[in-house]
KOLGU-473257 format. One record per residue: y, x, z of N, C-alpha, C, O in turn; residue number from 1; residue in one letter. Coordinates in nm, 3 decimals, decimal comma. Atoms other than C-alpha are relative to their C-alpha. Example, Ala and Ser with C-alpha at 12.3 -4.5 7.8 and 13.67 -1.06 7.14 Angstrom:
2
> -0,119	0,089	0,000	-0,450	1,230	0,780	0,120	0,090	0,000	0,118	0,194	0,066	1	A
> -0,119	-0,082	-0,006	-0,106	1,367	0,714	0,109	-0,077	0,073	0,220	-0,026	0,090	2	S
***
This chain:
127
> -0,043	0,049	-0,117	0,424	1,387	-3,722	-0,118	-0,089	0,075	-0,205	-0,154	0,017	1	M
> 0,085	0,088	-0,080	0,235	1,223	-3,437	0,058	-0,119	0,046	0,156	-0,115	0,119	2	R
> -0,073	0,137	-0,012	0,311	0,856	-3,417	-0,083	-0,097	0,096	-0,201	-0,117	0,067	3	I
> 0,054	0,091	-0,081	0,226	0,611	-3,136	0,029	-0,137	-0,065	0,145	-0,168	-0,094	4	L
> -0,015	0,131	0,060	0,167	0,262	-3,284	-0,045	-0,098	0,108	-0,164	-0,120	0,132	5	V
> 0,033	0,100	-0,107	0,190	0,006	-3,005	-0,022	-0,137	-0,068	0,064	-0,188	-0,140	6	C
> 0,048	0,119	0,063	0,004	-0,305	-3,110	-0,065	0,032	-0,134	-0,071	-0,052	-0,224	7	G
> 0,070	-0,061	0,120	-0,177	-0,093	-3,375	-0,131	-0,069	-0,031	-0,182	-0,046	-0,141	8	G
> 0,128	0,070	0,039	-0,497	-0,313	-3,359	0,032	-0,133	-0,063	-0,059	-0,199	-0,113	9	A
> -0,029	0,131	0,043	-0,306	-0,622	-3,465	0,017	0,011	-0,154	0,001	0,118	-0,213	10	G
> -0,006	0,003	0,133	-0,250	-0,731	-3,815	0,107	0,094	-0,072	0,072	0,173	-0,161	11	Y
> -0,093	-0,092	0,059	0,077	-0,557	-3,904	-0,014	0,141	0,049	0,002	0,234	-0,030	12	I
> 0,020	-0,129	-0,063	0,017	-0,268	-3,677	-0,117	0,081	-0,064	-0,101	0,201	-0,085	13	G
> 0,113	-0,053	0,065	-0,332	-0,198	-3,839	0,031	0,050	-0,140	-0,009	0,158	-0,185	14	S
> -0,032	-0,029	0,138	-0,199	-0,200	-4,179	0,104	0,123	-0,010	0,100	0,203	-0,103	15	H
> -0,099	-0,101	-0,012	0,087	0,030	-4,082	-0,073	0,133	0,038	-0,042	0,238	-0,018	16	T
> 0,074	-0,111	-0,020	-0,160	0,268	-3,924	-0,075	0,057	-0,127	-0,074	0,179	-0,144	17	C
> 0,062	-0,045	0,115	-0,358	0,293	-4,248	0,096	0,082	-0,084	0,064	0,194	-0,123	18	V
> -0,089	-0,062	0,072	-0,048	0,377	-4,434	0,051	0,120	0,051	0,075	0,209	-0,031	19	G
> -0,040	-0,120	-0,065	0,066	0,638	-4,194	-0,100	0,105	-0,011	-0,064	0,218	-0,044	20	L
> 0,117	-0,100	0,018	-0,278	0,815	-4,197	-0,007	0,032	-0,142	-0,035	0,149	-0,167	21	A
> 0,021	-0,036	0,131	-0,286	0,807	-4,565	0,117	0,097	-0,041	0,102	0,170	-0,139	22	E
> -0,107	-0,089	0,041	0,048	0,994	-4,578	0,003	0,121	0,094	0,105	0,189	0,107	23	R
> 0,009	-0,118	-0,083	-0,083	1,258	-4,332	0,045	0,018	0,131	0,054	0,128	0,186	24	G
> -0,069	-0,002	-0,128	0,065	1,145	-4,009	-0,118	-0,026	0,095	-0,209	-0,101	0,060	25	H
> 0,100	0,005	-0,110	-0,152	1,177	-3,681	0,046	-0,147	0,069	0,157	-0,165	0,119	26	Q
> -0,020	0,136	-0,064	-0,175	0,811	-3,554	-0,083	-0,013	0,119	-0,198	0,030	0,123	27	V
> 0,061	0,019	-0,128	-0,254	0,712	-3,199	0,031	-0,153	0,029	0,149	-0,188	0,017	28	V
> -0,021	0,141	-0,016	-0,287	0,334	-3,120	0,007	-0,034	0,157	-0,074	0,020	0,232	29	V
> -0,010	0,063	-0,130	-0,186	0,160	-2,789	-0,002	-0,148	-0,019	0,090	-0,206	-0,075	30	A
> 0,005	0,155	0,009	-0,297	-0,202	-2,772	-0,067	-0,062	0,114	-0,174	-0,020	0,158	31	D
> 0,060	0,075	-0,124	-0,361	-0,443	-2,484	-0,106	-0,083	-0,031	-0,178	-0,124	0,060	32	S
> 0,114	0,092	0,039	-0,604	-0,654	-2,688	0,038	-0,145	0,016	-0,049	-0,231	-0,003	33	G
> -0,040	0,142	-0,011	-0,403	-0,974	-2,627	0,002	-0,064	-0,128	-0,037	-0,180	-0,135	34	V
> -0,031	0,063	0,130	-0,327	-1,038	-2,993	-0,082	0,071	-0,120	-0,048	0,072	-0,239	35	N
> 0,061	-0,083	0,109	-0,587	-0,824	-3,165	-0,156	-0,016	0,032	-0,197	-0,080	0,129	36	S
> 0,154	0,018	-0,020	-0,972	-0,799	-3,196	-0,057	0,149	-0,002	-0,012	0,239	-0,073	37	S
> 0,059	-0,139	-0,004	-1,184	-0,501	-3,112	-0,077	0,027	-0,127	-0,116	0,142	-0,147	38	P
> 0,073	-0,025	0,126	-1,360	-0,546	-3,455	0,084	0,073	-0,099	0,038	0,136	-0,194	39	R
> -0,097	-0,078	0,103	-1,045	-0,408	-3,627	-0,025	0,150	0,012	-0,021	0,223	-0,087	40	V
> -0,010	-0,157	-0,018	-1,084	-0,059	-3,481	-0,088	0,076	-0,088	-0,037	0,167	-0,153	41	V
> 0,086	-0,070	0,095	-1,394	0,060	-3,675	0,047	-0,016	-0,140	0,038	0,080	-0,216	42	P
> -0,053	0,030	0,141	-1,244	-0,098	-3,996	0,129	0,088	-0,010	0,152	0,155	-0,112	43	R
> -0,135	-0,078	-0,001	-0,906	0,068	-3,909	-0,026	0,146	-0,030	0,040	0,208	-0,113	44	L
> 0,039	-0,140	0,010	-1,076	0,412	-3,874	-0,057	0,029	-0,133	-0,036	0,136	-0,191	45	R
> 0,069	-0,024	0,137	-1,284	0,357	-4,199	0,110	0,006	-0,103	0,112	0,094	-0,189	46	K
> -0,104	0,019	0,114	-0,982	0,255	-4,406	0,096	0,127	0,008	0,135	0,180	-0,096	47	L
> -0,084	-0,116	-0,017	-0,770	0,541	-4,271	-0,066	0,129	-0,036	0,002	0,224	-0,076	48	A
> 0,074	-0,121	0,026	-1,030	0,797	-4,321	0,015	0,098	0,111	-0,003	0,218	0,088	49	G
> -0,027	-0,107	-0,110	-0,957	0,961	-3,986	-0,034	-0,083	0,127	-0,023	-0,205	0,133	50	S
> 0,030	0,058	-0,135	-1,069	0,906	-3,614	0,115	-0,025	0,080	0,150	0,048	0,173	51	P
> -0,119	0,034	-0,087	-0,767	0,728	-3,489	-0,032	-0,029	0,133	-0,116	-0,117	0,152	52	I
> 0,020	0,036	-0,138	-0,765	0,723	-3,116	0,068	-0,128	0,039	0,188	-0,144	0,013	53	P
> -0,047	0,136	-0,038	-0,723	0,367	-2,976	-0,009	-0,009	0,144	-0,118	0,011	0,197	54	V
> -0,022	0,006	-0,145	-0,611	0,325	-2,617	0,028	-0,149	0,041	0,118	-0,211	-0,016	55	H
> -0,024	0,137	-0,048	-0,634	-0,020	-2,430	0,119	0,019	0,094	0,093	0,050	0,210	56	R
> -0,110	-0,020	-0,096	-0,277	0,005	-2,275	0,088	-0,120	-0,029	0,110	-0,166	-0,141	57	V
> -0,101	0,112	0,003	-0,038	-0,276	-2,186	0,136	0,076	0,028	0,146	0,154	0,123	58	D
> -0,119	-0,068	-0,010	0,323	-0,158	-2,236	0,065	-0,006	0,144	0,140	0,082	0,184	59	L
> -0,068	0,009	-0,125	0,425	-0,273	-1,901	-0,081	0,078	0,117	-0,049	0,071	0,236	60	R
> 0,079	-0,102	-0,087	0,167	-0,024	-1,739	0,063	0,137	-0,003	0,015	0,224	-0,074	61	D
> -0,075	-0,120	0,005	0,410	0,253	-1,675	-0,103	0,133	0,019	-0,091	0,231	-0,053	62	R
> 0,084	-0,116	-0,026	0,132	0,494	-1,538	-0,089	0,039	-0,131	-0,096	0,152	-0,179	63	G
> 0,080	-0,016	0,117	-0,102	0,436	-1,831	0,084	0,056	-0,123	0,039	0,143	-0,198	64	A
> -0,084	-0,031	0,109	0,180	0,469	-2,075	0,059	0,151	0,020	0,070	0,226	-0,077	65	L
> -0,038	-0,129	-0,036	0,308	0,783	-1,904	-0,107	0,110	-0,035	-0,083	0,216	-0,093	66	T
> 0,105	-0,097	0,037	-0,029	0,947	-1,931	-0,033	0,012	-0,147	-0,071	0,118	-0,198	67	A
> 0,012	-0,003	0,158	-0,059	0,852	-2,300	0,090	0,099	-0,054	0,045	0,186	-0,128	68	L
> -0,104	-0,085	0,040	0,268	1,032	-2,362	-0,015	0,147	0,028	0,016	0,236	-0,052	69	F
> 0,025	-0,137	-0,046	0,176	1,334	-2,166	-0,124	0,076	-0,073	-0,128	0,198	-0,086	70	A
> 0,107	-0,051	0,065	-0,160	1,367	-2,351	0,031	0,030	-0,145	-0,031	0,121	-0,200	71	A
> -0,016	-0,015	0,148	-0,025	1,346	-2,708	0,128	0,053	-0,050	0,131	0,103	-0,162	72	Y
> -0,134	-0,067	0,042	0,348	1,459	-2,725	0,028	-0,071	-0,132	0,009	-0,010	-0,237	73	R
> -0,044	0,074	0,126	0,463	1,188	-2,984	0,127	0,043	-0,058	0,215	0,088	0,015	74	F
> -0,124	-0,029	0,069	0,731	1,251	-3,232	0,073	-0,131	-0,020	0,196	-0,133	-0,028	75	D
> -0,083	0,127	0,030	0,805	0,876	-3,290	-0,099	-0,118	0,048	-0,219	-0,097	0,066	76	A
> 0,076	0,123	-0,047	0,684	0,524	-3,176	0,050	-0,114	-0,085	0,168	-0,137	-0,111	77	V
> -0,018	0,120	0,079	0,630	0,213	-3,387	-0,038	-0,106	0,106	-0,142	-0,086	0,170	78	L
> 0,012	0,097	-0,099	0,653	-0,102	-3,156	-0,040	-0,145	-0,062	0,045	-0,230	-0,090	79	H
> 0,059	0,151	0,057	0,446	-0,410	-3,290	-0,063	-0,083	0,116	-0,136	-0,178	0,088	80	F
> 0,068	0,062	-0,107	0,341	-0,520	-2,938	0,063	-0,127	0,060	0,025	-0,170	0,169	81	A
> -0,062	0,120	-0,058	0,562	-0,827	-2,893	-0,078	-0,125	-0,015	-0,141	-0,135	-0,121	82	A
> 0,057	0,127	0,016	0,418	-1,173	-2,842	0,098	-0,081	-0,101	0,219	-0,058	-0,105	83	L
> -0,078	0,058	0,098	0,529	-1,409	-3,124	-0,030	-0,151	-0,038	0,023	-0,201	-0,137	84	K
> 0,048	0,140	0,035	0,374	-1,762	-3,123	0,108	-0,097	0,053	0,126	-0,111	0,174	85	A
> -0,113	0,073	-0,047	0,671	-2,003	-3,122	-0,045	-0,107	0,098	0,012	-0,116	0,206	86	V
> 0,040	0,110	-0,090	0,485	-2,301	-2,966	-0,035	0,041	0,141	0,001	-0,019	0,243	87	G
> 0,040	-0,054	-0,138	0,333	-2,093	-2,692	0,116	0,056	0,064	0,120	0,046	0,186	88	E
> -0,098	-0,060	-0,070	0,655	-1,913	-2,625	0,091	-0,111	0,069	0,157	-0,085	0,169	89	S
> -0,063	0,105	-0,062	0,809	-2,249	-2,550	-0,067	-0,063	0,119	-0,002	-0,123	0,205	90	C
> 0,087	0,052	-0,116	0,534	-2,350	-2,311	-0,006	0,105	0,106	-0,011	0,071	0,224	91	R
> 0,002	-0,107	-0,095	0,525	-2,012	-2,147	0,093	0,109	-0,011	0,057	0,226	-0,027	92	R
> -0,111	-0,094	0,027	0,864	-1,852	-2,177	0,002	0,123	0,090	0,039	0,232	0,045	93	P
> -0,004	-0,118	-0,093	0,831	-1,627	-1,873	-0,096	0,101	-0,031	-0,069	0,220	-0,013	94	L
> 0,106	-0,103	0,042	0,519	-1,460	-1,990	0,049	0,073	-0,121	0,027	0,194	-0,131	95	E
> -0,054	-0,067	0,128	0,692	-1,391	-2,339	0,116	0,088	0,051	0,128	0,202	0,004	96	Y
> -0,105	-0,098	-0,040	0,999	-1,251	-2,155	-0,072	0,130	0,076	-0,023	0,242	0,065	97	F
> 0,057	-0,108	-0,088	0,775	-1,033	-1,928	-0,054	0,099	-0,098	-0,020	0,217	-0,096	98	D
> 0,062	-0,088	0,112	0,567	-0,902	-2,230	0,110	0,069	-0,087	0,121	0,191	-0,099	99	N
> -0,088	-0,066	0,113	0,845	-0,859	-2,488	0,114	0,064	0,062	0,154	0,165	0,004	100	N
> -0,123	-0,082	-0,060	1,141	-0,748	-2,263	-0,039	0,103	0,094	0,003	0,218	0,084	101	I
> 0,035	-0,107	-0,097	0,982	-0,578	-1,972	-0,077	0,116	-0,068	-0,051	0,235	-0,051	102	S
> 0,078	-0,101	0,061	0,720	-0,415	-2,189	0,080	0,108	-0,072	0,052	0,227	-0,062	103	G
> -0,078	-0,085	0,081	0,985	-0,273	-2,422	0,080	0,086	0,091	0,092	0,205	0,060	104	T
> -0,077	-0,074	-0,082	1,202	-0,159	-2,135	-0,080	0,110	0,049	-0,028	0,221	0,037	105	I
> 0,095	-0,085	-0,057	0,904	0,029	-1,973	-0,038	0,116	-0,114	-0,047	0,236	-0,086	106	V
> 0,026	-0,087	0,125	0,823	0,179	-2,338	0,130	0,085	-0,011	0,116	0,206	-0,025	107	L
> -0,127	-0,080	0,022	1,194	0,296	-2,367	0,027	0,098	0,112	0,089	0,201	0,088	108	L
> -0,017	-0,090	-0,108	1,193	0,454	-2,016	-0,098	0,113	-0,015	-0,064	0,229	0,008	109	Q
> 0,100	-0,116	0,010	0,876	0,649	-2,078	0,041	0,080	-0,121	0,035	0,203	-0,115	110	V
> -0,046	-0,085	0,108	1,001	0,755	-2,410	0,111	0,097	0,028	0,113	0,214	-0,012	111	M
> -0,128	-0,089	-0,047	1,332	0,880	-2,260	-0,058	0,113	0,084	-0,017	0,227	0,060	112	Q
> 0,052	-0,090	-0,079	1,127	1,062	-1,998	-0,063	0,122	-0,077	-0,045	0,240	-0,046	113	D
> 0,071	-0,086	0,083	0,913	1,224	-2,266	0,081	0,069	-0,103	0,033	0,164	-0,165	114	A
> -0,098	-0,061	0,090	1,216	1,310	-2,483	-0,029	-0,050	-0,144	0,003	0,018	-0,241	115	G
> 0,038	0,062	0,139	1,091	1,087	-2,777	0,122	-0,079	-0,026	0,164	-0,158	0,059	116	V
> -0,123	0,070	0,024	1,394	0,956	-2,940	-0,006	-0,076	-0,143	0,097	-0,118	-0,196	117	R
> 0,020	0,087	0,125	1,254	0,780	-3,260	-0,077	-0,110	0,026	-0,190	-0,095	0,073	118	R
> 0,060	0,122	-0,021	1,165	0,427	-3,240	0,028	-0,102	-0,103	0,143	-0,120	-0,141	119	L
> -0,004	0,113	0,091	1,103	0,146	-3,479	-0,061	-0,122	0,073	-0,177	-0,120	0,113	120	V
> 0,035	0,132	-0,071	1,087	-0,213	-3,320	-0,017	-0,087	-0,117	0,074	-0,107	-0,198	121	F
> 0,029	0,101	0,111	0,923	-0,451	-3,555	-0,073	-0,117	0,060	-0,166	-0,106	0,140	122	S
> 0,070	0,144	-0,039	0,825	-0,811	-3,495	0,013	-0,103	-0,099	0,118	-0,110	-0,164	123	S
> -0,004	0,112	0,088	0,750	-1,103	-3,702	0,038	-0,120	0,082	0,027	-0,234	0,037	124	S
> -0,036	0,116	-0,086	0,867	-1,314	-3,418	0,117	-0,082	-0,047	0,215	-0,028	-0,099	125	A
> -0,105	0,077	0,040	1,080	-1,602	-3,487	0,065	-0,061	0,130	0,145	-0,155	0,123	126	T
> -0,045	0,050	-0,132	1,156	-1,662	-3,123	0,113	0,090	0,050	0,167	0,067	0,159	127	V
***
């Protein structure tokens, strides 16, 4: 299976990528870099034992996301790209709504247009 992991350069997403690659899945990462570090990418590829493509994409960028779906023809999507800091979410709720809700809606629309019907939304968010 070819799987898009949104937020795949973050803590949970990167560990998931390694597990998926170990099981023979083709993994592609989309990550905005907001809650991840570029230092993760080389380690991720080394642990996975495969050249995992990583694309700097914000889920709210419909054009970039559509291009990614056209390039890879995904079978499934794992969504780990929600913001989750409780204190920050209280100070900046509109930014959280925009990222978490708008980003997910754009992702779902692009998935629908591409005919991708498998989605796992996972978040450690407590908000």
